[in-house]
VOPAGU-2260 file (C-alpha; in pm, 1 decimal, decimal comma):
REM VOPAGU-2260
SITE   aa  ch    i         X         Y         Z
SITE  MET   A    0      41,1    3188,2      77,8
SITE  THR   A    1    -303,6    3283,5     -41,9
SITE  VAL   A    2    -238,4    3098,3    -366,3
SITE  ILE   A    3    -152,8    2784,0    -168,1
SITE  GLY   A    4    -484,0    2805,3      18,1
SITE  VAL   A    5    -678,9    2852,1    -305,9
SITE  VAL   A    6    -497,6    2562,5    -474,7
SITE  VAL   A    7    -559,0    2335,8    -175,1
SITE  GLY   A    8    -927,4    2433,7    -178,8
SITE  LEU   A    9    -961,2    2361,7    -550,1
SITE  VAL   A   10    -785,6    2027,5    -519,8
SITE  LEU   A   11   -1006,0    1926,8    -227,5
SITE  ALA   A   12   -1321,8    2036,6    -407,7
SITE  ALA   A   13   -1224,1    1839,2    -717,7
SITE  ALA   A   14   -1182,2    1509,3    -531,5
SITE  PRO   A   15   -1382,3    1251,3    -728,5
SITE  ASP   A   16   -1538,1    1071,1    -434,6
SITE  GLY   A   17   -1629,4    1383,4    -236,7
SITE  ARG   A   18   -1460,4    1273,3      84,2
SITE  PHE   A   19   -1283,7    1609,4     126,9
SITE  ARG   A   20   -1594,6    1828,2      95,6
SITE  ARG   A   21   -1575,1    1917,2     464,7
SITE  ALA   A   22   -1219,8    2046,6     422,4
SITE  VAL   A   23   -1308,8    2305,8     152,8
SITE  PRO   A   24   -1420,8    2571,1     407,6
SITE  ILE   A   25   -1090,7    2522,2     589,6
SITE  ALA   A   26    -904,7    2585,1     265,3
SITE  GLY   A   27   -1119,0    2895,7     205,6
SITE  ALA   A   28   -1027,8    3028,1     549,5
SITE  ALA   A   29    -667,0    2948,1     472,7
SITE  ALA   A   30    -689,4    3154,5     154,5
SITE  ALA   A   31    -816,6    3453,1     357,0
SITE  LEU   A   32    -540,2    3428,0     618,2
SITE  PRO   A   33    -205,5    3384,2     441,0
SITE  PRO   A   34       3,0    3240,1     731,4
SITE  ALA   A   35    -279,1    3004,0     816,5
SITE  GLY   A   36    -294,4    2889,5     454,2
SITE  LEU   A   37      30,4    2703,4     475,4
SITE  LEU   A   38     -55,5    2558,5     815,5
SITE  ALA   A   39    -402,0    2447,8     701,6
SITE  GLY   A   40    -256,4    2293,3     387,0
SITE  LEU   A   41      -1,7    2103,7     593,1
SITE  VAL   A   42    -262,5    1980,9     840,5
SITE  ILE   A   43    -491,6    1863,0     561,7
SITE  ALA   A   44    -204,0    1689,9     383,0
SITE  MET   A   45     -95,2    1517,3     705,4
SITE  ARG   A   46    -450,5    1397,0     778,2
SITE  TRP   A   47    -485,5    1266,9     422,0
SITE  ALA   A   48    -153,1    1080,9     446,8
SITE  TYR   A   49    -246,8     934,3     786,5
SITE  ARG   A   50    -584,6     812,8     659,9
SITE  ARG   A   51    -432,3     666,8     347,6
SITE  LEU   A   52    -168,2     479,3     543,8
SITE  SER   A   53    -409,7     359,5     811,7
SITE  ARG   A   54    -659,8     219,7     555,7
SITE  ARG   A   55    -410,1      24,0     352,1
SITE  PRO   A   56    -536,6    -284,7     176,7
SITE  SER   A   57    -419,5    -621,5     292,4
SITE  HIS   A   58     -54,5    -696,7     259,5
SITE  PRO   A   59      31,1    -874,8     -65,9
SITE  ASP   A   60     200,0   -1142,4     143,1
SITE  ASP   A   61    -134,0   -1251,4     296,7
SITE  GLU   A   62    -204,1   -1507,6      25,1
SITE  ALA   A   63     134,0   -1670,4      91,7
SITE  VAL   A   64      53,1   -1688,8     463,4
SITE  VAL   A   65    -287,2   -1842,5     390,1
SITE  ALA   A   66    -124,7   -2094,7     154,7
SITE  GLU   A   67     130,6   -2187,2     423,5
SITE  VAL   A   68    -144,7   -2237,6     681,8
SITE  ILE   A   69    -338,2   -2453,9     435,1
SITE  ALA   A   70     -22,9   -2657,3     360,4
SITE  LEU   A   71      31,1   -2704,1     733,3
SITE  GLY   A   72    -327,6   -2823,1     776,4
SITE  LEU   A   73    -294,5   -3059,1     481,5
SITE  SER   A   74      27,1   -3204,0     624,2
SITE  ALA   A   75    -159,6   -3261,0     951,0
SITE  GLY   A   76    -415,9   -3473,9     768,7
SITE  LEU   A   77    -699,1   -3224,8     713,9
SITE  THR   A   78    -893,9   -3209,5     391,8
SITE  PHE   A   79    -850,9   -2903,6     170,7
SITE  PRO   A   80   -1186,7   -2742,2     267,5
SITE  ASN   A   81   -1115,9   -2790,6     639,8
SITE  ALA   A   82    -760,8   -2654,6     609,5
SITE  ALA   A   83    -888,5   -2362,6     401,1
SITE  SER   A   84   -1159,5   -2275,7     654,0
SITE  ILE   A   85    -903,3   -2277,6     936,4
SITE  ALA   A   86    -672,5   -2055,7     728,2
SITE  ALA   A   87    -960,5   -1819,7     649,2
SITE  ALA   A   88   -1040,2   -1785,7    1018,5
SITE  ALA   A   89    -673,2   -1724,1    1102,2
SITE  ALA   A   90    -596,7   -1458,6     840,1
SITE  PRO   A   91    -807,6   -1141,7     829,6
SITE  GLY   A   92    -848,5    -932,0     518,8
SITE  PRO   A   93    -964,0    -963,6     160,0
SITE  VAL   A   94    -777,2   -1290,4     100,5
SITE  SER   A   95    -960,2   -1447,3     391,8
SITE  SER   A   96   -1300,6   -1318,3     280,5
SITE  HIS   A   97   -1237,2   -1443,1     -75,6
SITE  LEU   A   98   -1134,0   -1781,0      66,0
SITE  THR   A   99   -1443,7   -1798,3     285,7
SITE  ARG   A  100   -1671,6   -1709,5      -8,1
SITE  SER   A  101   -1508,1   -1973,4    -227,1
SITE  ILE   A  102   -1544,5   -2237,9      43,8
SITE  ARG   A  103   -1914,3   -2153,6      93,6
SITE  MET   A  104   -1985,5   -2161,2    -279,9
SITE  HIS   A  105   -1827,1   -2502,5    -325,6
SITE  SER   A  106   -1907,4   -2663,2       9,8
SITE  GLY   A  107   -2162,2   -2897,8    -144,7
SITE  ALA   A  108   -1931,3   -3006,7    -424,9
SITE  SER   A  109   -1715,8   -3304,3    -340,4
SITE  ALA   A  110   -1483,2   -3240,6    -636,1
SITE  GLY   A  111   -1243,1   -3040,3    -423,7
SITE  PRO   A  112   -1145,7   -2676,4    -404,2
SITE  GLY   A  113   -1321,0   -2415,0    -613,4
SITE  GLY   A  114   -1247,1   -2052,2    -682,0
SITE  SER   A  115   -1044,7   -1850,2    -925,2
SITE  SER   A  116    -738,1   -1749,9    -723,1
SITE  GLY   A  117    -399,8   -1901,9    -790,8
SITE  LEU   A  118    -418,8   -2112,9    -477,3
SITE  PHE   A  119    -739,3   -2283,1    -588,5
SITE  ILE   A  120    -606,9   -2335,7    -938,6
SITE  VAL   A  121    -294,7   -2503,9    -800,7
SITE  ALA   A  122    -499,9   -2721,6    -563,8
SITE  ARG   A  123    -747,2   -2816,8    -837,2
SITE  ARG   A  124    -463,1   -2906,5   -1074,5
SITE  ALA   A  125    -291,3   -3117,5    -807,3
SITE  LEU   A  126    -612,8   -3304,5    -731,3
SITE  SER   A  127    -690,6   -3366,3   -1095,7
SITE  THR   A  128    -341,2   -3494,7   -1180,8
SITE  GLY   A  129    -292,4   -3693,5    -861,0
SITE  ALA   A  130       8,3   -3487,5    -749,9
SITE  PRO   A  131      62,8   -3444,4    -375,2
SITE  LEU   A  132    -157,1   -3156,3    -261,6
SITE  VAL   A  133      72,1   -3056,9      26,6
SITE  ALA   A  134     370,7   -3016,2    -204,6
SITE  ALA   A  135     170,4   -2817,4    -459,9
SITE  VAL   A  136      32,4   -2575,8    -200,1
SITE  SER   A  137     375,9   -2541,3     -31,2
SITE  ASP   A  138     538,6   -2466,6    -367,4
SITE  TYR   A  139     269,3   -2209,4    -440,2
SITE  ALA   A  140     334,5   -2039,6    -103,4
SITE  ALA   A  141     709,3   -2035,9    -171,0
SITE  ALA   A  142     651,4   -1885,3    -515,6
SITE  ARG   A  143     431,3   -1612,8    -364,8
SITE  ARG   A  144     703,4   -1538,0    -107,6
SITE  ARG   A  145     964,4   -1509,6    -385,2
SITE  ASP   A  146     735,8   -1276,9    -582,6
SITE  GLU   A  147     686,6   -1058,7    -274,6
SITE  GLN   A  148    1062,8   -1048,0    -208,4
SITE  SER   A  149    1135,3    -945,6    -566,6
SITE  ARG   A  150     867,0    -675,9    -541,5
SITE  GLN   A  151    1027,5    -543,4    -223,0
SITE  VAL   A  152    1373,9    -546,2    -380,3
SITE  SER   A  153    1249,9    -352,4    -682,0
SITE  ALA   A  154    1076,1    -102,8    -450,4
SITE  ALA   A  155    1401,8     -63,1    -255,9
SITE  ARG   A  156    1586,0       1,8    -581,1
SITE  ARG   A  157    1339,2     277,2    -671,1
SITE  LEU   A  158    1374,0     444,1    -329,9
SITE  PRO   A  159    1679,0     661,0    -414,3
SITE  VAL   A  160    1492,9     805,4    -712,3
SITE  LYS   A  161    1192,8     881,9    -492,8
SITE  LEU   A  162    1419,2    1050,1    -238,1
SITE  LEU   A  163    1555,5    1289,5    -501,8
SITE  PHE   A  164    1230,3    1487,0    -497,1
SITE  PRO   A  165    1242,4    1587,5    -128,3
SITE  LEU   A  166    1616,5    1633,7    -149,9
SITE  SER   A  167    1598,5    1871,0    -443,1
SITE  LEU   A  168    1293,9    2068,1    -329,2
SITE  LEU   A  169    1333,8    2079,5      46,6
SITE  ILE   A  170    1696,2    2031,0     144,4
SITE  LEU   A  171    1888,2    2178,4    -148,9
SITE  PRO   A  172    1739,6    2532,4    -129,3
SITE  GLY   A  173    1823,0    2555,0     239,9
SITE  PHE   A  174    2171,8    2426,7     171,9
SITE  LEU   A  175    2221,0    2690,4     -97,6
SITE  VAL   A  176    2092,8    2967,2     128,8
SITE  LEU   A  177    2326,2    2864,8     410,8
SITE  THR   A  178    2640,0    2800,6     204,9
SITE  VAL   A  179    2629,4    2986,0    -127,1
SITE  ALA   A  180    2435,5    3296,9     -22,9
SITE  PRO   A  181    2694,4    3420,9     235,2
SITE  ALA   A  182    2977,8    3376,9     -15,5
SITE  PHE   A  183    2774,7    3549,8    -286,7
SITE  LEU   A  184    2683,4    3840,4     -57,8
SITE  GLY   A  185    3048,1    3868,4      56,3
SITE  GLY   A  186    3158,8    3885,9    -306,0
SITE  LEU   A  187    2903,5    4157,7    -381,5
SITE  ASP   A  188    3021,7    4347,9     -74,5
SITE  ARG   A  189    3386,2    4330,4    -188,5
SITE  LEU   A  190    3291,2    4455,7    -530,8
SITE  GLY   A  191    3104,0    4745,7    -375,1
SITE  LEU   A  192    2769,9    4656,2    -524,6
């Protein structure tokens, strides 16, 4: 248990951004008190996991939602900058802030949408070729949705492999202790060892 506390302290002290510096004394106390070492390590790991999950970046599907809102605005008769500003106000996150920055940078230009994201490239290409802008933006949103679905399917296919780790390290030893150990001890008892 003391080793666990020391390892947790070293890992926390070696964090590159220094955000766990306050947790190093806790790990030191955990190293001094062996039963508390495991508990402190678990508490620190749970807090780290909670913070990581609560500060997730925007969902990858946000750009598809923004593209759908823009396509809806375009089908209602809005211009691309107006539809994009409405979509930026409706969708929070990095996609929205990137959209807002791109709109502000190119608000004086009458040439159409600016920016480097895929949505702006599709809109610029549609405007330059004379293709319907609504169809181009709708197709882009559908393509983003398909990409997100394929990413989710591949993540679901990797899930059984990821579940092998907790199964082998957490469940299997307990299963062996409860099932194999009594039979093994009974066999040793019958042999007189």
